[in-house]
FIDRENRO-650405 format. One line per field, with one value per residue (C-alpha): residue number from 1; y, z, x. Coordinates in pm, 1 decimal. Each point is the difference from the previous one (the first is absolute). Layout:
<recs>
resi <- [NUM; ...]
py <- [Y; ...]
pz <- [Z; ...]
px <- [X; ...]
</recs>
This chain:
<recs>
resi <- [1; 2; 3; 4; 5; 6; 7; 8; 9; 10; 11; 12; 13; 14; 15; 16; 17; 18; 19; 20; 21; 22; 23; 24; 25; 26; 27; 28; 29; 30; 31; 32; 33; 34; 35; 36; 37; 38; 39; 40; 41; 42; 43; 44; 45; 46; 47; 48; 49; 50; 51; 52; 53; 54; 55; 56; 57; 58; 59; 60; 61; 62; 63; 64; 65; 66; 67; 68; 69; 70; 71; 72; 73; 74; 75; 76; 77; 78; 79; 80; 81; 82; 83; 84; 85; 86; 87; 88; 89; 90; 91; 92; 93; 94; 95; 96; 97; 98; 99; 100; 101; 102; 103; 104; 105; 106; 107; 108; 109; 110; 111; 112; 113; 114; 115; 116; 117; 118; 119; 120; 121; 122; 123; 124; 125; 126; 127; 128; 129; 130; 131; 132; 133; 134; 135; 136; 137; 138; 139; 140; 141; 142; 143; 144; 145; 146; 147; 148; 149; 150; 151; 152; 153; 154; 155; 156; 157; 158; 159; 160; 161; 162; 163; 164; 165; 166; 167; 168; 169; 170; 171; 172; 173; 174; 175; 176; 177; 178; 179; 180; 181; 182; 183; 184; 185; 186; 187; 188; 189; 190; 191; 192; 193; 194; 195; 196; 197; 198; 199; 200; 201; 202; 203; 204; 205; 206; 207; 208; 209; 210; 211; 212; 213; 214; 215; 216; 217; 218; 219; 220; 221; 222; 223; 224; 225; 226; 227; 228; 229; 230; 231; 232; 233; 234; 235; 236; 237; 238; 239; 240; 241; 242; 243; 244; 245; 246; 247; 248; 249; 250; 251; 252; 253; 254; 255; 256; 257; 258; 259; 260; 261; 262; 263; 264; 265; 266; 267; 268; 269; 270; 271; 272; 273; 274; 275; 276; 277; 278; 279; 280; 281; 282; 283; 284; 285; 286; 287; 288; 289; 290; 291; 292; 293; 294; 295; 296; 297; 298; 299; 300; 301; 302; 303; 304; 305; 306; 307; 308; 309; 310; 311; 312; 313; 314; 315; 316; 317; 318; 319; 320; 321; 322; 323; 324; 325; 326; 327; 328; 329; 330; 331; 332; 333; 334; 335; 336; 337; 338; 339; 340; 341; 342; 343; 344; 345; 346; 347; 348; 349; 350; 351; 352; 353; 354; 355; 356; 357; 358; 359; 360; 361; 362; 363; 364; 365; 366; 367; 368; 369; 370; 371; 372; 373; 374; 375; 376; 377; 378; 379; 380; 381; 382; 383; 384; 385; 386; 387; 388; 389; 390; 391; 392; 393; 394; 395; 396; 397; 398; 399; 400; 401; 402; 403; 404; 405; 406; 407; 408; 409]
py <- [2815.7; -255.8; -320.8; -291.5; -215.9; -146.4; -329.4; 229.4; 106.6; 126.6; 274.9; -38.6; -1.3; 302.7; -273.9; -209.2; 351.7; 56.9; -326.5; 30.5; 340.6; -75.0; -237.8; 248.6; 232.4; -104.4; -364.9; -32.5; -276.2; -291.3; -267.1; -275.1; 210.4; -95.2; 300.4; 178.4; 196.5; -304.8; -207.1; 279.8; -7.5; -388.5; 15.2; 208.6; -268.2; -261.9; 145.7; 35.5; -338.5; -136.3; 231.7; -143.7; -364.8; 56.9; 149.0; -343.3; -264.8; -79.4; -39.3; 352.8; -199.1; -96.9; 405.6; 122.2; 334.8; 112.9; 329.9; -97.6; -242.8; -4.4; -128.4; -226.2; -176.1; -39.6; -129.8; -246.0; -145.6; 40.5; -102.1; -344.6; -57.4; 24.5; -178.8; -321.4; 52.6; -19.8; -282.0; -190.3; 66.5; 49.1; 143.2; 168.3; 93.5; 276.1; 113.0; 339.1; 134.2; 186.4; 287.9; 55.6; 364.4; 49.5; -75.6; -343.6; -71.5; 156.6; -164.4; -327.2; 113.9; 47.3; -343.6; -136.0; 126.7; -156.2; -328.9; -52.9; -129.0; 246.8; -72.0; 271.0; -60.4; 157.7; 176.6; -11.7; 327.8; 120.0; 0.9; -266.4; -310.5; -378.0; -202.1; -294.5; 169.5; 77.8; -401.6; -109.1; 198.3; -126.6; -249.9; -209.1; 272.6; 311.3; 157.8; 324.2; 141.8; 385.3; 118.0; 363.3; 28.6; 308.6; 143.4; 371.3; 52.1; -93.6; -137.9; -354.9; -212.2; -336.9; -301.6; -17.9; -213.6; -250.5; -31.2; 3.6; -284.1; -233.3; 101.8; -146.8; -296.0; -67.3; 38.6; -214.8; -294.1; 14.7; -14.1; -292.7; -198.0; 29.5; -110.3; -297.7; -88.3; 241.4; 16.3; -408.9; 57.7; 298.0; 235.8; 339.1; 171.2; 177.7; 374.4; 214.2; 258.6; 332.4; 241.2; 366.8; 276.6; 345.1; 175.7; 374.7; 107.9; -255.2; 120.6; 289.1; -243.3; -322.5; -287.1; -54.1; -245.9; -197.3; -331.9; 59.4; 108.5; -347.8; 195.4; -28.7; 378.6; 281.0; 347.0; 362.5; 379.9; 262.5; 264.9; -220.1; -40.6; 409.6; -27.0; 103.8; -73.2; -195.2; -289.7; -301.9; -354.2; -343.1; -293.7; -296.0; -320.6; -158.0; -276.2; 116.8; -44.3; 314.7; 152.9; 352.9; 200.7; 341.4; -100.5; 262.5; 18.0; -277.2; 199.8; -150.8; -341.2; -17.8; 74.2; 297.4; 212.5; 368.4; 277.2; 16.5; 269.0; 74.4; 297.1; -177.5; -333.4; 144.9; 167.3; -312.6; -145.8; 271.2; -20.4; -366.4; 103.6; 190.4; -276.1; -152.6; -239.8; 261.2; 292.5; -235.2; -44.8; 345.1; 105.3; -251.4; 106.3; 330.3; -16.4; -270.6; 244.4; 273.2; -226.8; -143.7; 353.2; 111.1; -322.6; 53.8; 378.4; -51.2; -292.9; 259.1; 290.4; -139.2; -229.6; -295.5; -12.7; -393.3; -61.6; -250.6; -37.4; -278.9; 128.1; -307.5; -115.5; 299.8; 282.5; 253.9; 218.5; -77.4; 114.0; -85.3; 146.4; -8.3; 327.0; -85.1; 301.6; 184.6; -98.7; -53.8; 204.9; 270.5; 16.4; -27.8; 292.7; 191.2; -95.0; 86.6; 332.9; 8.3; -83.1; -384.4; -244.9; -380.4; -271.6; -165.4; -365.7; -83.1; 329.3; -233.3; -41.2; 365.5; 76.6; -327.4; 56.6; -355.9; -86.4; -144.9; -397.5; 12.8; 93.8; -196.2; -336.4; 63.1; -22.8; 368.9; 154.0; 183.3; 305.9; 2.8; 36.3; 320.1; 127.6; -143.3; 219.4; -103.2; 160.8; -129.8; 176.3; -18.0; 85.0; 375.5; 62.5; 142.2; 43.9; 320.5; -202.5; -221.4; 304.7; 173.5; -248.1; -45.7; 351.4; 56.8; -347.1; -26.2; 349.5; -178.5; -272.8; 150.2; 258.9; -262.1; -252.6; 285.4; 57.8; -400.6; -34.0; -298.3; 9.9; 341.8; -60.8]
pz <- [4989.7; -76.5; 60.4; -102.4; -69.6; 297.2; -165.4; -83.0; 349.9; 275.3; 249.4; 352.2; 235.2; 288.6; 287.3; -203.8; -38.4; 361.6; 112.0; -254.9; 131.2; 343.3; -230.2; -243.7; 293.8; 319.5; -17.6; -254.3; 115.1; -232.7; 183.1; -50.0; 261.1; 385.9; 128.8; 152.6; -335.3; -235.6; 229.9; 12.8; -420.5; 33.4; 254.1; -286.8; -244.6; 217.6; 92.8; -431.8; -45.7; 254.6; -178.7; -294.7; 120.4; 148.2; -342.2; -152.9; 249.7; 31.6; 256.8; 48.3; -184.7; -298.6; -76.3; -184.3; -94.0; -349.9; -195.4; -166.0; -191.4; -310.7; 230.9; 182.1; -319.0; -122.7; 339.5; -50.5; -336.2; 16.1; 363.4; -75.6; -300.3; 171.6; 284.9; -246.7; -161.8; 323.5; 71.9; -307.5; -261.4; -298.9; -208.3; 241.9; -168.9; 111.5; -103.2; -41.8; -177.1; -329.9; 188.2; 291.0; 68.7; -166.6; 358.4; -47.1; -375.2; -58.2; 250.6; -129.9; -328.3; 116.7; 179.4; -316.0; -171.2; 307.2; -91.6; 241.4; -174.0; 21.9; -103.1; -48.6; 60.1; -220.4; 122.0; -95.8; -176.0; 354.7; 35.4; 332.6; 16.6; 15.3; 251.9; -199.5; -222.5; 267.1; 125.7; -326.1; -51.1; 305.3; -83.6; 248.6; -33.8; 84.9; 317.6; -33.7; -115.3; 0.7; -82.6; 110.2; 232.1; -219.2; -316.1; 1.8; -349.5; 2.3; 356.6; -61.4; 337.0; -30.1; 164.9; 233.4; 242.4; -174.4; -208.8; 342.0; 112.2; -314.7; 28.1; 342.8; -137.8; -229.2; 261.1; 237.6; -294.1; -88.7; 382.7; 61.6; -286.6; 97.5; 378.2; -147.9; -271.9; -17.4; 348.1; 31.8; -342.3; 173.3; -281.1; 28.0; 169.8; -247.3; 14.1; 78.1; -259.9; 136.7; -22.1; -40.3; -60.4; -103.0; 210.0; -24.6; -140.6; 212.7; 312.9; 25.8; -91.1; 69.9; 305.4; -21.6; 256.9; -93.0; 168.4; -177.3; -339.1; 49.1; -163.7; 126.7; -119.0; -21.2; -136.4; 120.4; -94.1; 258.8; -264.1; -107.8; 331.7; 120.8; 136.6; -97.3; -368.0; 12.8; 248.4; 4.6; 125.1; -72.7; 196.1; -29.6; 165.8; 276.5; -166.2; -355.1; -211.3; -143.5; -11.1; 75.8; -307.5; 205.0; 170.0; 240.3; 302.3; 161.0; 41.0; 5.4; 117.0; -308.0; -236.4; -76.3; 79.6; 17.9; 285.5; 48.9; -111.2; 367.3; -66.8; -297.1; 171.6; 288.7; -262.4; -149.6; 286.5; 78.5; -349.8; 74.0; 325.3; -133.8; -237.8; 226.1; -124.2; 120.6; -187.1; -322.6; 5.5; 21.7; -259.1; -215.3; -28.3; -21.5; -294.4; -155.8; -35.4; -151.9; -233.7; -144.1; 1.3; -196.9; -260.2; -22.1; -95.1; -243.6; -167.5; -70.8; -110.7; -234.3; -264.7; -106.4; 335.2; 102.2; 371.7; 36.1; 394.7; 103.7; 304.9; 139.3; 38.0; 84.7; 238.1; 87.7; -142.2; -332.0; -334.3; -289.5; -323.7; -406.9; -99.7; -356.2; -256.5; 293.5; 71.2; 373.1; 34.5; -162.1; 200.6; 359.3; -91.1; -110.5; 354.1; 179.6; -143.3; 141.3; 361.7; 5.1; 42.7; -217.8; -158.5; -329.7; 189.2; 261.9; 92.8; -11.0; -367.3; -77.3; -201.7; -229.2; -341.1; 2.2; 18.3; 326.2; 71.5; 195.1; -276.5; -200.1; 196.7; 28.7; -372.5; -49.1; -328.7; 27.4; -128.6; 290.9; 231.1; -140.3; 99.5; 349.1; 310.5; 338.5; 297.0; 367.4; 236.8; 402.9; 356.9; -71.6; -307.4; 18.1; -215.3; -121.1; -140.0; -224.1; -87.8; -174.6; -166.4; -167.0; -82.3; -114.8; -212.0; -252.4; -181.5; 20.6; -143.6; -277.4; -88.1; -19.1; -206.5; -251.5; -48.9; -62.5; -390.7; -9.0; 279.6; -86.8; -359.3]
px <- [-648.8; -262.7; 284.5; -134.4; 306.6; 25.9; 128.8; 340.8; 33.2; -216.2; 37.2; 156.8; -220.4; 11.4; -9.8; 270.7; 206.0; -21.5; 112.3; 306.7; 70.0; 249.9; 200.8; 145.4; 200.6; -96.8; 42.8; 247.9; 241.2; 102.3; -206.0; 288.3; 176.0; -11.2; 15.5; -311.9; -49.6; 21.8; -241.8; -241.5; -12.4; 1.5; -303.4; -212.9; 102.9; -112.0; -344.0; -48.8; 88.9; -247.5; -277.3; 75.2; -6.7; -312.3; -116.8; 104.5; -45.9; 307.1; 296.9; 191.8; 363.9; -202.8; 3.0; 310.3; 2.4; 123.3; 32.1; -359.5; -219.2; 275.1; 287.9; -240.0; -134.2; 380.9; 94.8; -294.4; 91.1; 388.9; 0.9; -178.8; 205.9; 317.9; -66.3; -144.6; 338.1; 194.1; -188.4; 128.9; -320.8; 185.6; -306.9; -238.5; -346.1; -220.5; -349.9; -172.1; -287.0; -3.5; -176.6; 250.2; 179.2; 346.0; 140.6; -65.5; -6.9; 351.3; 208.6; -174.5; 131.9; 324.6; -11.1; -81.9; 310.7; 218.8; -115.0; -317.0; -325.9; -303.8; -341.8; -245.8; -376.9; -273.9; -320.0; -396.5; -121.2; -71.4; 379.6; -46.9; 224.4; -140.8; 117.0; -19.0; 251.1; 259.7; -29.7; 41.6; 286.8; 194.4; 296.5; 243.6; 242.5; -229.0; 101.7; -211.7; -353.7; -42.6; -344.4; -110.0; -291.4; -159.7; 84.2; 146.3; -168.4; -330.5; -46.8; -86.3; 38.4; 192.8; -172.7; 323.2; -146.7; -104.2; 303.4; 187.9; -193.5; 19.3; 393.1; -11.6; -139.8; 244.5; 262.4; -169.1; -15.0; 326.0; 102.7; -226.6; 112.3; 361.1; -111.4; -155.0; 278.4; 280.9; 119.1; 46.3; 196.4; 207.9; -116.8; 12.5; -269.8; -193.4; 18.7; -280.9; -148.6; 1.0; -273.4; 10.6; -218.3; 31.8; -272.6; 97.3; -336.7; -205.6; 91.6; -239.1; -299.2; 8.8; 198.5; 290.6; -1.9; 345.9; -178.2; -306.6; 123.1; 252.2; 321.4; 350.4; 68.4; -206.9; 154.0; -110.7; 103.4; -73.0; -91.4; -333.2; -150.0; 13.5; 370.6; 338.7; 170.6; 368.0; -122.3; -170.3; 12.1; -22.2; -163.7; 229.9; -170.0; 253.0; 150.2; -15.2; 287.7; 125.1; 325.5; 117.1; 64.7; 149.6; 291.2; 245.6; -191.6; -142.2; -323.6; -327.8; 75.8; 274.5; -296.3; 90.7; 291.8; 32.5; -84.0; -395.0; -221.3; -96.9; -253.6; -136.7; -38.4; -179.8; -280.4; -36.6; -115.8; -197.6; -179.4; -76.2; -146.5; -222.3; -151.3; -259.7; -267.4; -211.6; 196.5; -3.1; -354.0; -86.0; 253.7; -101.7; -354.5; 76.6; 269.7; -236.0; -296.9; 228.1; 116.9; -321.3; -127.7; 281.6; -31.1; -348.8; 51.7; 278.3; -202.5; -304.9; 200.4; 245.6; -95.9; 236.6; 162.2; 130.8; 24.1; 282.3; -46.8; -209.1; -173.0; -201.0; 362.3; 247.6; 114.4; -283.6; 259.9; 64.3; -126.6; 158.2; -123.8; 98.9; -132.3; -2.9; 128.0; 148.7; 327.4; 75.9; 296.3; -171.2; -269.7; 216.8; 181.5; -352.5; -97.6; 281.8; -56.3; -335.6; 150.6; -57.3; 259.3; -29.7; 169.8; 20.3; 97.6; 279.1; 209.7; 300.9; -33.8; -95.9; 287.3; -20.6; -114.4; -119.4; -339.3; -153.3; 121.8; -307.5; -235.2; 137.7; -10.9; -350.1; -37.1; -40.5; 97.5; 314.8; -152.5; -253.7; 293.2; 44.9; -305.6; 56.5; -107.0; -9.2; -182.3; 109.6; -154.2; 26.5; -123.1; 37.6; -161.6; -364.6; -307.2; 125.5; 318.3; -195.0; -263.9; 340.7; 99.1; -333.0; -45.1; 326.6; 113.8; -295.3; 87.6; 405.9; -107.5; -235.1; 286.9; 290.2; -280.3; -20.7; 382.8; 64.4; 67.7; -186.8; -256.8; -122.1; -75.5]
</recs>
């Protein structure tokens, strides 16, 4: 199979599988148990936590393991709001972008129904958020800003470091003002605006140094980095006001209860350890060359095809098209019969009949969403995979366009 859907999931690296294997049957203890079997499992978790902390350039105790990025994102949003309400803020305010994953947008919508004020910041025609629009949306009651690092559909990279620096400046300004006047008047200390990023689609390609990005929270998922499914993490900076949303066992320093998925956590740590600056640069160069070859080949061979990915500011992996006149889902099924795996957008929303909210936010007509086709390449793809797509896709598109009652006239 020519697998070109790496934003949906990635194959588990063989080195990751090898690291995980002992923890399924040999080292099977509950890491919360104090006997030797449990402590051997706990040692595996500790080692994985250190590997994750090294990847994020943070302290080990700032890494919280979860079931995946969806849970991590929910913890960031719901946990920040919960903590603010506990501190006496009646109507917390959060800010998200219009192109976030549903794992952020849906919790935000649910919180809005529960009385939380939510601002959705728009994007430009490439899907990029302006730093100024985020800063302008901050209010006195703002407790959290959540902007994804890389968009899963079109691959656009957001200015996370710049947004983080701007939020830090806002927080410092508030604190300085309080120290000058508010403290003497016994006014309450200003609450810091927390900054969270969903970095799921960024980890393979870009620096996730939490300090450099100026983030307070950062979400990752194992199966997007050649690790296992069902495991993820969230970085929570020390001192951040975040309350748990899953309770009942006091695990993960009370941030997230539940018996730890030891094998999955070991796998996540191993996967992150394989992403070094050298391997990232090498893989990025290889993947970008394949992606650019694919884009050029399709544009040359298929008329009336629109590239929605801004390659100047995207991952090297993404190539999102609108193939006008040929329905994306029909192309996907036809390619699957030929042994080629692609997507029409976010795999998590593939069962939805609605047009892409990302393309809509970018100002792309809903009709073009129906023609959407997303290629996301990975480190194991080859020139042969690209050649196969270039040979197979043009006749599929031609056939489907002829069947289109409007386009085929």
